[in-house]
Each structure stands twice: as structure tokens, then as C-alpha cells.
C-alpha positions as CSV (number, residue, x, y, z in Angstrom):
1,X,130.9,258.3,-12.3
2,X,132.1,255.4,-14.3
3,X,129.6,253.4,-16.3
4,X,129.7,250.5,-18.8
5,X,127.6,252.9,-21.0
6,X,130.9,254.8,-21.4
7,X,131.7,252.6,-24.4
8,X,135.4,252.5,-23.5
9,X,134.6,250.3,-20.5
10,X,133.2,246.8,-20.9
11,X,132.7,243.9,-18.5
12,X,132.7,240.6,-20.3
13,X,132.5,237.0,-19.3
14,X,136.0,235.5,-19.8
15,X,136.8,232.3,-21.7
16,X,139.0,229.5,-20.4
17,X,141.7,230.4,-22.9
18,X,142.0,233.8,-21.3
19,X,143.1,232.2,-18.0
20,X,146.8,233.1,-18.3
21,X,145.9,236.7,-18.8
22,X,143.5,237.0,-15.9
23,X,145.7,234.9,-13.7
24,X,148.4,237.6,-14.1
25,X,145.8,240.3,-13.2
26,X,145.0,238.4,-10.0
27,X,148.7,237.9,-9.0
28,X,149.7,241.5,-9.7
29,X,146.7,242.9,-7.9
30,X,147.0,240.8,-4.8
31,X,150.8,241.3,-4.7
32,X,150.3,244.8,-3.2
33,X,148.2,243.3,-0.4
34,X,150.8,240.6,0.3
35,X,153.4,243.3,0.5
36,X,151.3,245.5,2.8
37,X,150.6,242.6,5.2
38,X,154.0,240.9,5.0
39,X,152.7,237.8,3.2
40,X,155.3,235.8,1.4
41,X,155.4,232.6,-0.5
42,X,157.1,231.1,2.5
43,X,154.7,232.2,5.2
44,X,151.5,232.0,3.1
45,X,152.0,229.9,-0.1
46,X,148.3,229.6,-0.7
47,X,147.7,233.4,-0.7
48,X,146.0,234.7,-3.8
49,X,149.0,236.6,-5.1
50,X,150.8,233.2,-5.5
51,X,147.9,231.5,-7.2
52,X,149.0,229.2,-10.0
53,X,147.3,228.8,-13.4
54,X,146.7,225.1,-12.5
55,X,144.8,226.1,-9.4
56,X,142.6,228.5,-11.3
57,X,142.0,225.8,-14.0
58,X,140.6,223.6,-11.3
59,X,138.0,226.2,-10.6
60,X,136.8,226.2,-14.2
61,X,133.8,224.0,-13.4
62,X,130.1,224.2,-13.9
63,X,128.8,227.2,-12.0
64,X,132.0,229.2,-12.2
65,X,131.8,232.6,-13.9
66,X,134.9,234.7,-14.7
67,X,134.4,238.3,-15.6
68,X,136.9,240.9,-16.9
69,X,136.8,244.6,-16.8
70,X,138.2,246.0,-20.1
71,X,139.2,249.6,-20.6
72,X,139.7,250.4,-24.3
73,X,139.9,246.6,-24.9
74,X,142.7,246.1,-22.3
75,X,141.9,243.8,-19.4
76,X,142.5,245.7,-16.2
77,X,140.3,243.9,-13.7
78,X,138.9,240.5,-12.8
79,X,136.2,238.9,-10.5
80,X,134.7,235.5,-10.3
81,X,131.4,234.2,-9.1
82,X,130.8,230.5,-8.2
83,X,127.3,229.1,-7.8
84,X,127.6,227.1,-4.6
85,X,123.9,226.0,-4.7
86,X,120.8,227.1,-2.9
87,X,120.8,230.5,-4.5
88,X,124.2,231.3,-2.9
89,X,127.1,232.6,-5.0
90,X,130.6,233.1,-3.8
91,X,132.5,236.1,-5.1
92,X,136.3,235.7,-5.3
93,X,139.4,237.4,-6.5
94,X,138.0,240.9,-7.2
95,X,141.2,242.4,-8.6
96,X,142.0,245.7,-10.2
97,X,145.5,246.4,-11.5
98,X,147.2,248.9,-9.1
99,X,147.5,251.7,-11.6
100,X,143.7,251.6,-12.3
101,X,142.5,251.5,-8.6
102,X,140.4,254.2,-7.0
103,X,138.6,255.0,-10.3
104,X,135.4,253.0,-9.8
105,X,136.3,249.8,-11.8
106,X,136.0,247.6,-8.7
107,X,132.5,249.0,-8.1
108,X,131.5,248.2,-11.7
109,X,132.7,244.6,-11.3
110,X,130.8,244.3,-8.0
111,X,127.6,245.8,-9.5
112,X,127.9,243.5,-12.5
113,X,128.2,240.4,-10.1
114,X,125.1,241.6,-8.1
115,X,123.1,241.9,-11.4
116,X,124.2,238.5,-12.5
117,X,123.2,236.9,-9.2
118,X,119.8,238.5,-9.4
119,X,119.5,237.4,-13.1
120,X,120.2,233.8,-12.0
121,X,117.6,234.1,-9.2
122,X,120.3,234.1,-6.6
123,X,119.6,235.0,-3.0
124,X,123.0,236.2,-1.8
125,X,126.7,236.7,-2.5
126,X,129.3,235.5,0.1
127,X,132.9,236.6,0.3
128,X,135.9,235.7,2.4
129,X,138.4,238.5,3.0
130,X,141.5,239.1,5.2
131,X,139.8,240.3,8.4
132,X,142.8,242.5,9.2
133,X,142.3,244.4,6.0
134,X,139.9,247.0,7.5
135,X,140.0,249.2,4.4
136,X,138.7,246.3,2.2
137,X,136.1,245.4,4.8
138,X,134.9,249.0,4.9
139,X,134.8,249.1,1.1
140,X,132.5,246.1,0.9
141,X,130.3,247.5,3.7
142,X,129.8,250.6,1.5
143,X,128.2,248.3,-1.1
144,X,125.8,246.7,1.4
145,X,127.9,243.7,2.4
146,X,127.5,242.8,6.1
147,X,130.1,241.1,8.3
148,X,128.9,237.6,9.3
149,X,131.9,236.2,11.2
150,X,135.5,235.2,11.3
151,X,137.5,232.0,11.3
152,X,141.1,231.3,11.9
153,X,142.9,228.7,9.8
154,X,146.1,227.0,11.1
155,X,147.8,227.4,7.7
156,X,147.1,231.2,7.4
157,X,148.9,234.0,9.1
158,X,145.7,236.1,9.1
159,X,142.1,235.7,10.1
160,X,139.5,235.2,7.5
161,X,136.4,237.4,7.7
162,X,133.2,236.6,6.1
163,X,130.7,239.0,4.6
164,X,127.5,238.6,2.6
165,X,125.2,240.6,0.4
166,X,121.5,239.7,0.3
167,X,119.8,240.2,-3.1
């Protein structure tokens, strides 16, 4: 089982100047999902695989924490947490480069986020996912996230599912 104790694997808080590097991780990682579900820049321009650096820069506000997963000092994964108040944190953009998937790095990032929320006296983590992505929904369920609802948005060609983890 992978562990940060391995020494070759580190999860670190990222700095604003690292945004171009982690933006590429996000785009590359979510591109496979876009392909699997037929999402294009034309039918879903706001989908995560098309996120701009400028849009990510906007998120760099107080209460936004960006974390990277490094293997032998190479960034291979990303996740962010945003403190939305009231002890609630929103997890976004959990992304592992395709060639590094199914090796436990996503689990490490998720466990890191859970620990950070507890450290900050948080009560829960919320996420929004593509409801039709049943594999992803099952993955989060494995790590104690429960499904709390769905919502359709006029501008999206998929349904957004919501899940949460209680600390």
C-alpha cells in the first residue's frame, strides 16, 4: 500500500507560481473523462479539462488550498480544498495523470485532504461530480462519501451529483 512515508512520495501545498504546472495536470487528467463522456469545448466549454489558468487564478483566494502529489519530485497529481465556512470544505479537481492512475495516489490525496479538514476543525467535505460517472461515484463511496443529491444545470450536458464526507 502506498504511503507518504515511502519517501519517494510527497504531498505538498502548492504555491501560486506553480499554477501553470498544476493546471496542466488538471487538464490532462480530466481530458480522459471528457473523451469517455463525449464532452467537447463546444458542448461543455466550462468542463474541467478546458479550465484556463485565469479561471484557476481566480480561485486563489483566502481559504483555498492547493495540494500536489509528487513522486520522486515530479508532480503527478493535484487536489484543492476550499473553506466555504461553517466547518465545510469543498474538494475540487482531484486529478492524477493517466499513467499514474490505479496506484493509490488519489487515495493519498483524499486522505491528506481529510486530515487537513480535521486539523482545521472542519466538519465535512463536499464534492460535486458528474453523476453519470458511476465508477467515480463508487470510488468516493469506498472512502466514506455519501451521495446527497443531484442537480441539473442548463449549461451542462450531464447531471451534477453531490456527495459529502463527515469528519
